[in-house]
Backbone as numpy.savetxt, mean C-alpha at the origin, in Angstrom:
# Nx Ny Nz CAx CAy CAz Cx Cy Cz
10.69 -12.27 -2.54 9.64 -10.82 -2.38 10.32 -9.40 -2.64
10.04 -8.43 -3.59 10.85 -7.59 -3.14 10.72 -6.43 -2.26
12.13 -6.30 -1.54 11.74 -5.10 -0.28 11.28 -4.26 -0.73
11.28 -3.24 -1.78 10.06 -2.02 -1.84 9.49 -2.28 -3.80
8.81 -1.76 -3.62 8.28 -1.24 -4.94 7.75 -0.16 -5.39
7.72 0.57 -6.52 6.97 1.63 -6.78 6.00 1.25 -8.26
4.97 2.07 -8.12 4.02 1.87 -8.99 3.66 2.76 -9.22
3.75 3.05 -10.51 3.47 4.24 -11.73 1.95 4.29 -11.78
1.18 5.41 -11.50 -0.26 5.31 -11.95 -0.30 5.48 -12.75
-1.44 4.89 -13.32 -1.89 5.08 -14.38 -2.30 6.23 -15.31
-3.11 6.78 -13.74 -3.89 7.86 -13.89 -3.00 9.00 -12.70
-2.08 9.78 -12.77 -1.43 10.59 -11.42 -3.11 11.40 -11.09
-2.97 11.38 -9.88 -4.35 11.79 -8.76 -3.36 13.46 -8.62
-4.55 14.48 -8.48 -3.54 15.80 -7.74 -4.63 16.42 -6.09
-4.13 16.32 -5.00 -5.02 16.41 -4.08 -4.13 18.08 -3.61
-4.95 19.06 -4.16 -4.71 20.30 -3.40 -3.38 21.30 -4.59
-2.18 21.62 -4.51 -1.33 21.60 -5.39 -0.15 20.57 -5.98
-0.37 18.79 -5.06 0.33 18.51 -5.11 -0.34 16.74 -6.05
0.61 16.96 -7.45 0.41 15.51 -7.90 1.23 14.51 -7.55
0.68 13.80 -7.60 0.99 12.13 -7.50 0.75 11.34 -8.29
1.88 10.95 -8.52 2.15 10.04 -10.11 2.82 8.23 -9.37
3.10 8.31 -8.31 3.45 7.21 -7.87 3.05 6.57 -6.88
3.08 5.43 -5.93 3.42 4.33 -4.89 4.53 4.24 -4.73
5.53 4.33 -3.50 6.34 3.81 -3.62 6.06 2.93 -1.77
6.17 1.62 -2.29 5.77 0.67 -0.98 6.73 0.11 -0.46
6.82 -0.33 1.01 7.40 -1.29 1.28 7.05 -2.17 2.41
7.85 -2.92 3.15 7.49 -3.85 4.30 6.65 -2.71 5.43
5.29 -2.91 5.77 5.03 -2.04 6.59 5.86 -2.69 8.46
5.66 -1.81 8.81 6.58 -1.93 10.46 5.09 -2.05 11.43
5.33 -2.73 12.50 4.55 -3.41 13.30 3.80 -2.30 13.77
3.79 -1.01 13.85 3.00 -0.22 14.24 2.48 0.80 13.14
2.83 0.43 12.14 1.85 0.96 11.27 0.82 -0.08 10.67
1.10 -1.58 11.16 -0.13 -2.42 10.89 -0.71 -2.46 11.85
-0.51 -1.58 12.87 -1.64 -1.71 14.11 -2.53 -0.61 13.97
-2.25 0.20 12.94 -3.17 1.16 12.23 -4.29 0.71 11.43
-4.10 -0.36 11.18 -5.36 -0.59 9.87 -5.67 -2.28 9.66
-5.02 -2.91 10.92 -5.05 -4.47 11.29 -6.46 -4.26 11.30
-7.42 -3.99 12.00 -8.86 -3.61 12.45 -9.77 -3.73 11.31
-9.30 -3.04 10.51 -10.15 -2.32 9.23 -10.55 -3.85 8.57
-11.65 -3.39 7.32 -11.38 -4.32 6.94 -11.77 -3.91 5.27
-11.36 -4.70 4.45 -11.68 -4.92 2.67 -10.92 -3.67 2.01
-11.53 -3.02 0.76 -10.84 -2.04 0.50 -10.64 -0.58 1.41
-11.21 -0.27 3.04 -10.62 0.27 3.45 -9.85 0.59 4.35
-9.38 -1.02 4.72 -8.04 -1.63 4.99 -6.55 -1.21 3.76
-7.10 -1.71 2.80 -6.27 -1.52 1.69 -5.96 0.37 1.84
-7.22 0.70 1.53 -6.74 2.52 1.19 -5.64 2.51 2.20
-6.51 2.06 3.70 -5.30 3.05 4.87 -4.38 2.52 4.99
-3.46 1.44 4.69 -2.23 0.55 4.69 -1.25 1.44 3.48
-1.99 1.54 1.93 -1.08 2.10 1.10 -0.94 3.00 1.61
-1.77 4.43 2.35 -1.22 5.83 2.65 -0.71 5.82 3.18
-0.37 4.74 4.80 0.19 4.92 5.80 1.80 4.58 5.28
1.54 3.62 4.55 2.78 2.77 4.03 3.56 3.97 2.76
3.08 4.73 2.11 3.70 5.19 0.62 3.96 6.70 1.28
3.11 7.63 2.63 3.28 8.51 2.84 2.41 9.42 1.80
1.29 8.27 0.89 0.17 9.65 -0.16 -0.83 9.90 0.99
-1.72 10.80 1.22 -2.15 11.34 2.18 -3.28 10.25 1.42
-4.52 9.96 2.55 -5.63 9.25 2.14 -6.64 9.78 1.10
-6.86 11.23 1.39 -7.96 11.05 -0.20 -7.08 11.59 -0.86
-5.67 11.22 -1.24 -5.55 11.22 -2.79 -5.09 9.39 -3.23
-5.42 8.58 -2.20 -5.00 7.28 -2.22 -6.76 6.66 -2.42
-7.22 7.51 -2.23 -8.90 7.03 -2.56 -9.51 7.45 -4.13
-8.15 8.51 -4.66 -9.04 9.17 -5.94 -7.81 8.15 -7.30
-7.35 7.31 -6.42 -6.10 6.22 -7.79 -6.97 5.15 -8.32
-7.42 4.74 -9.35 -7.59 3.76 -10.08 -7.77 2.31 -9.66
-8.59 1.66 -9.47 -8.72 0.64 -8.97 -7.72 -0.79 -9.01
-7.26 -0.57 -10.55 -6.18 -1.34 -10.87 -5.04 -0.96 -10.18
-4.31 -0.09 -9.72 -3.31 0.58 -9.23 -3.46 0.15 -7.52
-4.70 0.62 -7.38 -5.35 0.30 -5.54 -4.78 -1.54 -5.64
-5.29 -2.08 -6.44 -5.36 -3.62 -6.23 -3.96 -4.23 -6.27
-3.11 -3.57 -7.29 -1.59 -4.39 -7.27 -0.97 -3.53 -5.83
-1.33 -2.35 -5.35 -0.66 -2.14 -4.44 -1.20 -2.84 -3.39
-2.26 -3.19 -3.04 -3.06 -3.85 -1.90 -2.27 -5.00 -2.18
-2.25 -6.41 -3.22 -1.35 -7.60 -2.89 -0.19 -7.34 -2.96
1.00 -6.05 -3.19 2.00 -6.33 -3.04 1.94 -6.38 -1.25
1.10 -5.18 -0.65 1.54 -5.23 0.77 0.95 -6.33 1.42
-0.22 -7.34 1.02 -0.28 -8.57 1.66 0.32 -9.70 1.66
1.07 -9.45 0.85 2.60 -10.63 0.67 3.22 -10.68 2.05
3.13 -9.43 2.37 3.80 -9.01 3.87 3.32 -9.63 5.02
1.52 -9.70 4.81 0.98 -9.90 5.75 0.62 -11.40 5.91
1.08 -12.42 4.94 0.47 -13.57 5.13 0.62 -14.60 5.87
-0.04 -15.53 6.22 0.34 -16.35 7.26 1.41 -17.17 7.23
2.12 -17.17 6.06 2.99 -17.80 5.65 3.80 -17.54 4.48
4.90 -16.29 5.55 5.64 -15.67 4.42 6.82 -16.12 4.12
7.28 -15.98 2.87 8.77 -17.01 2.10 9.94 -15.96 2.91
10.45 -16.01 3.73 11.56 -15.51 4.57 12.98 -15.99 3.42
12.91 -17.10 2.99 14.23 -17.98 2.81 14.61 -18.80 3.76
14.76 -18.23 4.99 14.63 -19.28 6.26 14.22 -20.65 6.32
15.19 -21.80 6.55 14.42 -23.00 6.78 13.79 -23.04 8.23
13.07 -22.83 8.54 12.06 -22.17 9.61 11.64 -23.64 9.85
């Protein structure tokens, strides 16, 4: 699994004077995970992407579904019950 992933948005979004063209994602920290762990579905995905990428939640709400799904799947890999670490545990 990639340590980081940059997703170029199919269509940029603008919030105020700031235009967002990409999402830069990485593994969430435990503290970050606690912020969205109790949420469900798309609400959890949007919150997680906003927290991890640093893109404000209102801007994440405006991104296209395909980009949202791509980002959500990347983050979900870190939260799976059987992470692939390369260790022989």
